[in-house]
N, C-alpha and C positions, 0 to 999 in steps of 0.2 A: 768410721765415717768421719769426714772432716767437719769441723765446727760450723763452717759456712753452709754445709749441706743441711744442717739442722735448723737453720734460721727460719725456714718456712715449712714447718711440718705439714701444713695444709696442702702442700704440693705433691703429696704421695698419691699414686694413681687412684686409690679408692675414694679419696676425698676431692681430687682435683677435677675429674671430668665434670663438665657442666659449667665451669667458670673460666676455662682457659682463654676464652675469647673476650672476657670482661676487662677491657682496658682501663676501667676506672679503679681497679684494684691498686693499692699502694703498697709496695712497688708493683708495677704491671707484670703480667705473666712472663713475658720474655725475660725480664730481669730476674725474676724468681727462679725460672728454670735454668737460666745461664749459670746462676750460682750453684745449682745442683749438679751441673755438668762437671764441676770441679771435685765432686765427692770421690773418696777412695773406693767406695762400694760400687761395683759394676751395675747392680740392679737399680740403684739410684740414678746412675748416669743413663741407663737404658730408658727408664721412665721419663727422665727429663728430655732426652732426645726425641722420644715419641711425642711428648706433650708439646714441644715447640712447634711441631707441624700442625697441631690442632689450634694454635693461637690465631691463625689467619692473619698474622702480622709479618709482612716482608722483613721487618727488622730481625726476625728469628734466623734469617739466612746467615747473619754474622756469627753467632755462636755455633750454629750447625756446621759452618765451614771449618771451624776449629776442631770439631770432633769427627770429621770425616777420616781422620788419621788415628783415631783412638785405638789403643792396643786391643780392645775388646771387639770381636766380630759382631756381637749383638748390638753394641753401641753404634758401630759404623753402619750396620744395616738399618737400624732405626733412624739414624741421621739421614741416610739416603732417602728412606721412605718419607721422612718429614719434609725434606726439600721437595720431593714430589708433591706432597699435600699442599705446600705453599703455592703451587701452580694455581690452585683454586682461589687464592687470595689476590690474584692478579699481579704476582710478583715477577712476571716474565721480563719486564724491562729492567728490573733490579738484578736479575741473574746474569745478564749479559756482562761479561768480563769481571764478574764478582768472584772472589776466592772460592765460593761454593761450586761454581762452574768448573774451575780448575780441580777442585777436590773430587768432583764426580768423574772428570776425565782421568785423574790419577787412580781412582777406584776401579776403573775398567781393567787395569793391570794387576789387580789383587789376585792372589793365588787361590782364593775361595770363589767357586763358581757363583754362589748366591750373591756375593758382593758385586762381582763383575756384571752379572745379569741385571741386578737392581740398579746399578749405576747407569748401564746402557739404556735401560727402560726409562729411567728418570730423564736422561738427556733426550730420548725420543719424545717423551711427553712434552718437554719444554721446547720441542721443535729444534733440537740441536743434533739431529742425526748425523750431520756432516762431521761432527767431532768424533762420533763413534767410528765413522768410516775412516777418518784420519788415523785413529789409533789402530784400526784393523790393518791399515797399510804398513804399519811399522812393527808389528809383533810376529811371533812365530806362526806357522801355518795352522796349527790346531786352534790357537786362540783366535786367529783371524777368521777361521771358518765358523767358530762358535759365535763371534760377534756378527758376522754376516747373517747367520741364522736368526739371531735375536732381532736384527733389523727387518726381517721378513715377517715377523710375528706381530700380532696386536699386543699392546701394552697390557700386561696382566693387572687385574684389580688388586688393590691393597686390602689387607684385613681392616675391618671397621675398628675404630678405637672406642666408639660409644654408639649406642642405638641411634639410628638416624644419621650416622656419619655419611655425608655426601662427598667426601674427599677420596673415595676409593678408586677413582679413575684418573 
């Protein structure tokens, strides 16, 4: 694990839930979790990507956009889900033309169906279905059909990150 990832041991999942939204922390949660995204350990990066969505801080879109291309499928999936969770923080105006939006569009072309579906559903939640339709018009028939099917379904709920989590839709 990188030295920077150890700088804030209180950001491990068991101790972190419950304060990720406390902006009075020094440094604030987005900065703490951004540092953890640079860890060598995949589990640390997964937990950081997950926690960034729980911060309710639109500034978390910046570090999340960087890990939408992480080598780990789990990190990418949690980053996509966190971008979705930030919808509840009113970050819709920030997403427009943000690198995270481009990262979600790029994730639609991922070879893993769970990544593709999660990215398409995130864009649908953010009312960017037209971007999913644009991608569907440029890909092979099987992928286009899968994307069109995703567009006809309701957005699946996310798993709760903590009891009482209201960011699952």
